[in-house]
C-alpha distance (Angstrom), angle and dihedral (degrees) to the residues before:
residue distance angle dihedral
M1 . . .
L2 3.82 . .
W3 3.83 89.1 .
F4 3.77 93.8 43.0
N5 3.80 99.6 45.0
Q6 3.81 103.3 35.0
I7 3.83 113.2 15.3
F8 3.82 103.8 34.9
P9 3.87 102.8 52.9
L10 3.81 95.7 44.9
L11 3.79 101.2 37.6
F12 3.80 94.0 43.5
I13 3.80 93.5 56.7
F14 3.83 89.9 39.6
T15 3.81 91.8 52.0
I16 3.86 91.0 54.5
L17 3.84 91.4 46.3
S18 3.76 93.5 48.3
N19 3.83 91.3 50.1
L20 3.74 89.4 51.8
I21 3.82 92.6 50.6
I22 3.75 91.1 48.5
S23 3.77 97.6 43.2
T24 3.78 93.2 50.1
N25 3.88 92.4 49.6
V26 3.78 92.6 -136.2
L27 3.80 91.7 148.8
Q28 3.81 93.6 47.7
S29 3.87 94.4 109.0
V30 3.84 95.5 38.3
P31 3.86 114.7 109.1
N32 3.77 112.9 -108.0
K33 3.85 92.0 -120.0
Y34 3.79 90.1 63.7
I35 3.75 92.8 45.3
M36 3.80 90.2 52.7
L37 3.80 90.9 46.4
L38 3.83 91.1 49.5
T39 3.79 90.0 50.3
Y40 3.81 92.3 51.3
F41 3.81 94.1 50.2
I42 3.79 93.7 46.4
G43 3.83 89.5 49.9
L44 3.78 89.6 47.9
I45 3.76 93.3 51.1
F46 3.75 103.0 40.2
G47 3.81 98.7 32.3
F48 3.77 136.7 -141.9
P49 3.02 131.3 13.7
I50 3.82 96.7 13.8
G51 3.75 93.4 77.2
A52 3.84 90.7 57.1
K53 3.74 92.5 42.3
L54 3.72 96.5 51.9
T55 3.87 89.4 44.6
A56 3.73 90.2 52.3
D57 3.79 92.6 49.0
F58 3.82 92.9 49.8
Y59 3.79 90.6 46.6
Y60 3.79 90.9 48.9
I61 3.78 93.1 55.6
G62 3.84 93.6 41.9
Y63 3.82 102.3 -107.3
I64 3.86 88.7 118.9
D65 3.78 127.9 33.0
Q66 3.80 125.8 -133.6
K67 3.77 97.9 -96.7
H68 3.81 93.8 50.9
A69 3.78 92.2 41.5
E70 3.82 91.8 56.9
I71 3.79 91.2 48.5
L72 3.79 95.3 42.1
S73 3.84 94.2 47.2
A74 3.82 88.9 59.2
L75 3.80 95.6 43.1
S76 3.85 95.5 47.6
N77 3.74 97.4 41.5
H78 3.86 100.8 97.2
F79 3.75 132.6 139.3
S80 3.81 112.0 -104.8
L81 3.86 120.0 -97.6
P82 3.88 93.0 -115.7
F83 3.80 89.5 53.0
I84 3.89 93.2 48.9
I85 3.83 96.6 42.8
T86 3.80 99.9 36.8
Y87 3.75 103.8 33.8
A88 3.77 108.9 22.4
L89 3.85 102.0 32.1
S90 3.81 105.1 28.8
D91 3.86 104.8 27.5
Q92 3.75 101.1 33.7
L93 3.82 107.1 24.5
G94 3.80 94.8 30.7
I95 3.83 91.6 -131.5
H96 3.84 117.3 151.8
N97 3.82 102.3 165.0
H98 3.74 141.7 36.1
Y99 3.82 90.5 46.4
S100 3.77 89.9 154.0
I101 3.85 91.6 70.1
Y102 3.77 90.9 58.6
L103 3.77 98.6 39.5
V104 3.85 93.6 47.8
S105 3.80 89.1 47.9
L106 3.79 91.3 51.7
Y107 3.80 101.1 42.7
L108 3.79 105.2 29.9
P109 3.86 94.9 78.2
S110 3.83 91.5 53.0
V111 3.82 92.0 45.4
F112 3.82 89.9 54.4
G113 3.80 89.4 45.7
V114 3.80 92.7 52.9
L115 3.82 92.8 47.5
I116 3.84 90.8 50.9
M117 3.83 92.4 46.0
L118 3.81 93.4 48.6
S119 3.79 91.9 47.5
L120 3.71 91.7 54.7
T121 3.78 94.8 44.0
K122 3.80 118.3 103.1
N123 3.74 121.6 -127.0
G124 3.76 118.4 -100.7
S125 3.80 142.0 123.3
D126 3.85 94.9 -116.0
F127 3.81 146.9 -15.2
Q128 3.76 124.3 -103.6
S129 3.74 99.5 -126.5
H130 3.75 132.1 -178.3
N131 3.81 85.9 -128.4
L132 3.76 92.3 74.1
S133 3.75 91.6 74.7
N134 3.85 93.2 50.2
T135 3.75 107.7 123.3
D136 3.82 90.6 -151.7
C137 3.77 92.8 57.4
L138 3.78 118.3 146.5
T139 3.85 89.7 -129.8
Q140 3.82 94.4 53.2
K141 3.80 105.4 146.4
I142 3.71 114.8 -108.1
P143 3.77 119.8 -148.3
A144 3.77 97.6 -124.5
Q145 3.79 138.2 88.4
G146 3.70 141.6 -142.6
F147 3.79 121.2 -3.4
K148 3.76 94.3 -4.8
L149 3.76 90.8 56.8
N150 3.81 92.2 51.2
M151 3.77 92.8 47.8
Q152 3.80 90.4 51.8
I153 3.81 90.3 53.4
V154 3.75 90.0 50.3
D155 3.75 92.0 47.2
A156 3.82 90.1 52.2
G157 3.79 91.0 48.4
I158 3.88 91.2 51.5
M159 3.79 93.2 51.0
K160 3.75 92.3 45.5
G161 3.79 90.2 47.1
F162 3.85 93.3 52.3
E163 3.78 92.2 48.0
T164 3.78 93.0 50.5
L165 3.88 93.7 43.8
I166 3.79 95.0 48.2
K167 3.80 90.8 54.0
L168 3.83 91.1 48.4
C169 3.81 91.1 50.8
G170 3.73 92.3 52.3
Y171 3.80 93.6 51.0
I172 3.78 91.7 46.4
V173 3.84 92.7 51.8
L174 3.86 93.6 41.7
F175 3.85 94.5 52.0
S176 3.79 93.8 40.4
I177 3.83 89.1 57.3
I178 3.81 92.7 45.3
A179 3.83 92.6 48.2
R180 3.86 90.8 52.5
M181 3.83 96.9 45.0
P182 3.80 99.4 84.2
R183 3.82 91.2 51.6
I184 3.78 93.1 46.4
I185 3.84 92.1 49.1
A186 3.76 91.6 48.5
D187 3.75 93.6 48.4
K188 3.83 92.0 49.9
A189 3.77 91.7 47.9
I190 3.83 92.4 41.9
I191 3.78 92.7 -131.9
Q192 3.81 132.2 138.4
K193 3.78 111.3 -118.4
P194 3.84 123.7 -159.1
V195 3.77 117.7 -91.7
F196 3.87 92.7 -121.6
I197 3.82 88.7 63.8
D198 3.79 90.1 61.5
I199 3.86 91.5 45.9
I200 3.86 91.8 50.2
S201 3.85 90.8 47.1
S202 3.78 92.3 48.2
F203 3.84 91.2 59.1
L204 3.82 91.3 59.5
E205 3.81 95.5 74.2
A206 3.79 123.9 6.9
T207 3.78 102.4 -144.2
N208 3.74 96.5 52.5
G209 3.77 88.8 31.4
I210 3.79 94.5 64.6
S211 3.85 90.0 48.6
I212 3.89 88.2 52.3
I213 3.79 93.5 47.5
C214 3.79 91.4 50.2
E215 3.89 88.2 56.8
I216 3.79 95.7 50.9
P217 3.81 111.7 106.9
V218 3.82 98.2 -121.2
S219 3.80 135.5 116.4
H220 3.81 119.3 -69.1
I221 3.81 92.3 -115.4
L222 3.74 92.0 53.8
T223 3.77 92.1 46.8
R224 3.73 90.4 53.2
M225 3.76 93.6 46.7
L226 3.78 92.5 51.2
C227 3.79 91.0 51.0
I228 3.83 89.3 50.2
A229 3.76 89.8 50.3
L230 3.82 92.5 49.0
L231 3.77 95.2 45.4
S232 3.84 91.5 49.0
F233 3.79 92.2 46.3
G234 3.72 97.8 40.8
G235 3.78 100.0 -146.1
I236 3.80 133.7 -99.6
S237 3.80 91.0 -74.8
C238 3.88 91.3 60.6
I239 3.85 89.4 49.1
V240 3.80 92.7 53.3
Q241 3.83 90.9 43.8
T242 3.80 90.5 51.7
K243 3.80 91.6 49.7
S244 3.85 88.3 51.1
I245 3.84 91.1 52.1
F246 3.79 90.1 54.7
Q247 3.85 93.4 44.3
G248 3.80 111.3 142.6
Q249 3.79 93.8 24.5
Q250 3.83 131.7 95.4
Y251 3.79 101.2 -100.8
N252 3.78 127.1 152.8
L253 3.80 107.0 -143.7
K254 3.80 92.5 -169.1
N255 3.81 90.2 70.1
Y256 3.77 91.1 51.7
I257 3.81 92.1 49.7
L258 3.79 91.4 46.2
L259 3.88 92.0 51.6
K260 3.76 93.8 45.7
S261 3.78 90.3 49.1
I262 3.85 91.6 52.1
M263 3.78 90.7 46.8
S264 3.86 90.5 50.2
I265 3.83 92.6 51.8
S266 3.81 91.7 43.5
S267 3.85 89.4 50.9
C268 3.81 91.0 52.0
L269 3.78 92.8 49.7
I270 3.78 92.8 48.3
F271 3.73 91.8 47.1
I272 3.83 92.5 52.0
M273 3.83 92.4 49.9
L274 3.89 93.4 47.0
F275 3.70 92.9 44.2
C276 3.81 93.4 51.8
I277 3.80 91.5 47.5
L278 3.79 103.1 40.6
V279 3.87 104.8 28.6
């Protein structure tokens, strides 16, 4: 239901639109700094996994090189504001005020990361990427004109969108089941499992993970800090989905995991400071 109600409608339309943008080369003369900034803001607004998807598409066509794609995919891969405020904060944590503390904690590390990345990025209209020579490129020229050409681009975007979305659905379902298995087994056996088992299980998949964290018998401040850490990190499911999005491209997943871990720790530290000062 998470995939069907939240991910599929938005990401499916977005996949078609991104394919149209890339196929028509409307951003060909735009400096790479602005392309990366646009990618970050779109990922910030629409939420995971659109940031990674758009980064992968721009990397594939050569607008972003491998190093910047690995960094940008981590910085732009956030959960959407409605998901954080409505589901995580209001529904699960029961928080209805001081939203700014949580949002600043979650987004400030990535904002600093983007500013640093852009300040160190050279000027230029595009990157010369190895992906430009890929014969399976999304922007492969089609020997047709007019309406037929446009419909072929749309058809390609639809097929690519379905392929990506079915993979994401499979990963979400798989990791949701795995995350819930320790609790189900313990309930059936009527045993008390250690708290760290729940914490580890929660970091497999974020949606179920937040629900699991909220049921752990720990202090409110620790519960909130764990949720901040999970929302910033994204969970193992998000990591696997991101790797799937970059399938067929040179992409070092270790750099993504390292950056997400640094962002998660930074978010926790910022949250502790803001919480102690403002609450």
